[in-house]
C-alpha angles and dihedrals in degrees: 000000000000139000121204125190112220098164148010088037106142084347139089100225141041097057110196128147129170124211117195119201129161091349092306122120119214120189118208106203126338106210137173118255109234138193116338091358095064118109104150123345092171095067125062115218092230140031111271089234087060089073125075100181142351132223117201119203096195144338102263110122094237086064101035109018099103097049091096088052089051090052092044088054093055109278110146103169130110124283110210122203141136121286096252093042087055090053093049091047086056090068103026098052091047090049090049090050091052089053092049091051093046093049091049091049091053092048091050092050089055095039094051091061089049093049093246123149115258120266126220124227115255084250138337137235087259090056090050092050090051090052091051088055090062095056118122114197121219128177126230113277095018113130111214137177119249100178139320109325095002129101129171142193134191119221127185113274093185094222105106133354104290095009116149148189112224122226114195127187109198126186123189117171107319094335122097122184133176115219121189123198111197097201106194111333115218132229118257127255094022117157119255101006129069128252115269114280119242119231116216104206141022139152092206131018128196105195139175124243106188092139096021093131101047147031128235120253114256107275121245125218102274096189095057095038093048092044091054090049092050091052093050098044096043092049086059093049096249137131130241112225117195120189104208141169109254099230120051104351096057091052091050089054092051089050090054093045092050087054091050090053094044091052094043093233095152107073104175098053108011092172095051121162124249119193122193104200104189125091091206091051090050091053091047091049091055088056091048087053094052133080104329097164108149095014106075135089121241095260092053091047090053090053092052093045087054089061099255131126115236097223109023128079139147111294097029118133126183110200124206113169127062087239090059089047093053091048091062090070094043090057108081095200113116112256145154112253117197112188144155148281100060094211094043094238096118143002135047095317090080091061091051091049090051090056098042112028094079093052112093090202092063132078134211113207122198117204102172145043116296114210123225113275095018123126089243092057092049091053092048090050091057107264110183093206138004137198115245121174091343094307129112109237120193116224106229100136119100111266112211129182118203101201127200100041092122122145092205127085113249128228097279094048092046089053092048091051092050093046092054093076112101119221099025115259120258088238139358116207109208112211142148099059138097109282096256091046094053089053093046093049094046089052089049091054092046088052088056091053095259112128107235143154138172109243123217127229112292094008110157120209129193105222095187092059100025096235139118114256099184129014116231129233133245110242121215108245120229115247113233136166093225102073108219092359127076120247115266123252087250092056092048087051089053090051091051091050090052090055090050089051091051089053090049091053091048091052091048094068109120095026121128114292092234090056092049091048091050092050091048091051092050092050090047091052091054091048092050091048090055094042094241 
């Protein structure tokens, strides 16, 4: 009975763990590595035939994004997950596949001119559709058989609609062990979804540690604060632009705005317009508006029983086409624009910032974490101007940060979840956190009398005998300028162009001095234009 860590070991993304029992291999999550964590998304750490089945804790791409690659490489087994996670995977994996195909197309356009062989996308839409065909839906609390000697159950992790902790009972010979995988544990008192469920007993626990070194700031009342902001901005004729992640955060915002309208908190323009400008967010919202029986908190259930829809209200518009998106900025009526990406480094949000940042009557509201080096972080840190589509845009709009809207449990809540187990587990494996954070949180648990350590990549652990079989390795982290987020395709293109420029300069040695001076002046003009 062995456990191997193939991802999110001393890293935040790429969750992937393999449990071996009775000769069967069970994969818990198969996520994409992202940003600084990425070392090689193109190569699986195991042969596809090595895996008999997969359990998916939730739909976020860092937990599910390599499942189409697994299927593309020959995996034909079942993929178990909750009903609503399966629905969200239906849009998120297809969206990820579109991105993979688009990135490959751009690389091939560039590579063809350079005489390079064509590259294939990590996976295609067809691969994603095949993966979706292998999904097996299971409800919370239902115990089901995985293979001989192994049963499993999903319990609510409170992180994202359909997110789950996984409880596994494994018997090999005369040894039975219970292993619990936390997935991503949610924050408490979030709208819509329930608080994370506690699990009473486990021999081994694999738990996340995203915020294992800090607590969230006390949350403010978003409905009252946002209502006051709407009144002020709209009275001045401005727009409110909200960069937001398409799945989860956008639906929380719609839930708050519906409450604002129901309570009549905006006095100046009670019938104000809200535009969600993200096709993925629109698709996700339709899932959030579907059959949520068994997935909601009590407050959300009360709303539905009262005959209301959680996410629709008068004045809401969900845009799809680029023409509809452009029209939002041509219309001078004050409105709230919610658009992706949440850190402002890609997507339609950049167009809305271009049209609204320079207007002092407008406001830009951040409702999520902004990674180092991202446009969102620069705005929060007080940038006076930013470059958007080659144009210098002055920052005159109000920049507001609504703190506390995190979908992850903080340090105190992680500790409370770990302390709930009775008796204490034989070992807690701390994963899904930056390397220093995993070490800090494992030390915290040890200080509380809970045996814990932070495994390295490819560490192998014997669960029957509670001992390490093979020590893992420290992976070199990729250096990016985007903090926790990967550099955009456009930035990679810029880096490649810089390399080509360096080669051009190298080849220019020995040319006429007047030509070299002219080239230097042209490069200097470009640098001055971009404020380098």
